N, C-alpha and C positions, 0 to 999 in steps of 0.2 A: 152894669153887673154889680158894682159895689153896693148900690142901693138894695139889690136883691138879696145879698148875703147878710146885710145888717141885722135882720131879725134873728139870725142864728147866734149872734153875739148877745142878744137880749137875755138869754138864759145864764150867761156868765157875768154880765154886768147889769146894773140897774140904770136904764136910760132915763128914768124919771118920768113925770107926768107930761112933760113937753115933747117927748119923743115923737108921738104921732103928729103933733102940730108942726114940728120941724120937718118931718118927712113929707107931710102934705104940702108945706110951703116950697119944698124942693121939687115935688112931683108935679104940681100944677103947671108952673111955667115950662118945664122941660117937656112934659107930655103934650101940652097944648102946642108948643112949637113943632114937635115931631108930627103930631096928628094933623095939624093944619097944613103943614108942608106936604104931607101925603095926600091930603084932599086936593091941594093945588096941582099936584102932579097927575091928577086924574084918577085918584084912588077910590072915588066914590064916597058917599056919606056914612056908610055903615061903621067903619073904624072910628071916625070922629064921634059919631053918636054913642057908640059903645064906650069909647074912652071918656066922654063927658059923663055918662052914667056911672062909670067906675070912679071918677073923681068925686061925683056927688055922693056916692055911697061911702067913700072914704071920709069925706067931710062930715057926713052925718055921724059916722062912727067916732070921729075925733071931737066933734062939738056937741052933739045932741043926745048921745046915749050915755047912760050911766050903768056901770057894772062891767067887769072884765070880760065876761062871756059875750055880752051884747056888743061891746065895743069891738071885740075880736071878730065876731060874726060879720058885722058891717064892714070893717076895714079889710078883712080877708076877701069878702065878696067883691068889694070895690077893687081891690088889687087884682083879683082874678079877671074881672071884666076889663080892667085897664091893660093887663098883660095880653089878654086875648085881642084887644084892639090893636096893640102894637104888633102882634104877630100877623094879624090880617093886613095891617099897613105894610109890613115888611114883605109879605107874600105878594101883594099887589105891585109893590115896587120892583121886585125881582121879575115878575111876569111882564111888567111893562118894559123893563130893560131887555129881556129876552126878545120881546116882539120888535123892539127898536133895532136890535142887533140883527134879527132875521130880515128885516126890511132893507137893511144896508147891504146884505149879501146877495 
């Protein structure tokens, strides 16, 4: 949640040019850990694939694009894809937990 609210502070402080690189460096390992764990729990490949696409779009925005609007478009698109992947992962985990609880009863 903390990572999600950080962009709101960007209008009040100047995070500098390295902000997106730092955020990407934090997002890659944490997201990969969560998405791979979800895949191992039987969550299917869609959340992992969408999450990898999101990380790729964010990396393109951070490294390959010039201009504030273009960078924002790539990173916001990547962030939206990554957030959607995490939501799908979470929903599948909840559904799996419910089915396991139903089998026990």
